[in-house]
C-alpha positions as a Python dict, from the first residue, in 0.01 Angstrom:
ca = {
    (1, 'M'): (0, 0, 0),
    (2, 'A'): (-248, -126, 258),
    (3, 'S'): (-468, 128, 432),
    (4, 'V'): (-476, 157, 809),
    (5, 'R'): (-826, 5, 798),
    (6, 'D'): (-693, -295, 600),
    (7, 'E'): (-408, -338, 847),
    (8, 'T'): (-656, -324, 1136),
    (9, 'F'): (-878, -584, 967),
    (10, 'N'): (-580, -810, 898),
    (11, 'E'): (-464, -792, 1258),
    (12, 'I'): (-815, -869, 1387),
    (13, 'S'): (-838, -1163, 1144),
    (14, 'R'): (-509, -1303, 1274),
    (15, 'M'): (-636, -1274, 1631),
    (16, 'L'): (-965, -1445, 1538),
    (17, 'D'): (-790, -1741, 1371),
    (18, 'S'): (-768, -1920, 1705),
    (19, 'Y'): (-1147, -1890, 1745),
    (20, 'R'): (-1232, -2013, 1395),
    (21, 'K'): (-1410, -2349, 1392),
    (22, 'S'): (-1403, -2414, 1016),
    (23, 'A'): (-1179, -2346, 720),
    (24, 'A'): (-1407, -2064, 604),
    (25, 'P'): (-1214, -1740, 560),
    (26, 'I'): (-1273, -1451, 797),
    (27, 'T'): (-1424, -1158, 607),
    (28, 'T'): (-1582, -828, 705),
    (29, 'E'): (-1918, -1008, 689),
    (30, 'T'): (-1816, -1282, 935),
    (31, 'D'): (-2059, -1274, 1230),
    (32, 'I'): (-1854, -1290, 1549),
    (33, 'T'): (-2100, -1486, 1760),
    (34, 'R'): (-2274, -1698, 1495),
    (35, 'D'): (-1992, -1778, 1249),
    (36, 'L'): (-1712, -1799, 1505),
    (37, 'N'): (-1937, -1947, 1774),
    (38, 'L'): (-1816, -1708, 2044),
    (39, 'D'): (-2015, -1681, 2365),
    (40, 'S'): (-2029, -1362, 2570),
    (41, 'L'): (-1726, -1456, 2779),
    (42, 'A'): (-1517, -1527, 2470),
    (43, 'V'): (-1629, -1195, 2317),
    (44, 'M'): (-1518, -1010, 2630),
    (45, 'D'): (-1183, -1194, 2625),
    (46, 'L'): (-1143, -1095, 2261),
    (47, 'M'): (-1226, -731, 2341),
    (48, 'M'): (-958, -727, 2612),
    (49, 'E'): (-704, -876, 2371),
    (50, 'L'): (-794, -614, 2111),
    (51, 'E'): (-771, -331, 2364),
    (52, 'E'): (-423, -446, 2460),
    (53, 'K'): (-311, -501, 2099),
    (54, 'F'): (-434, -163, 1971),
    (55, 'D'): (-376, 28, 2298),
    (56, 'I'): (-737, 147, 2311),
    (57, 'S'): (-1038, 119, 2538),
    (58, 'I'): (-1358, -18, 2383),
    (59, 'P'): (-1657, 124, 2573),
    (60, 'L'): (-1884, -154, 2700),
    (61, 'N'): (-2191, 21, 2557),
    (62, 'L'): (-2049, -33, 2205),
    (63, 'V'): (-1996, -409, 2242),
    (64, 'P'): (-2361, -509, 2174),
    (65, 'E'): (-2351, -310, 1847),
    (66, 'I'): (-2054, -508, 1718),
    (67, 'Q'): (-2194, -801, 1519),
    (68, 'T'): (-1946, -861, 1237),
    (69, 'V'): (-1571, -840, 1189),
    (70, 'G'): (-1639, -534, 972),
    (71, 'D'): (-1826, -368, 1262),
    (72, 'L'): (-1534, -449, 1490),
    (73, 'T'): (-1282, -306, 1245),
    (74, 'A'): (-1484, 15, 1204),
    (75, 'T'): (-1527, 54, 1581),
    (76, 'I'): (-1155, 15, 1647),
    (77, 'Q'): (-1071, 258, 1366),
    (78, 'K'): (-1313, 518, 1504),
    (79, 'I'): (-1173, 486, 1858),
    (80, 'R'): (-816, 519, 1726),
    (81, 'E'): (-906, 823, 1514),
    (82, 'D'): (-1083, 994, 1805),
    (83, 'A'): (-791, 936, 2041),
}
């Protein structure tokens, strides 16, 4: 049985598929800006999509700390747990 964290990661990975530039798999170590080549506007668009999908609000002060898909997964999990 998949954990809630795994389900969150899987959903984020599905959402990031449209941003992926190569056939490399998306892992927790995938760097959002470097590996997926997302600029700041694309990152903000992604954050809005994630907020809508997970029915959360990601504080803007946390965005600069989110470097990898693993960071993003952990941040979303923490926000959901604290809600």
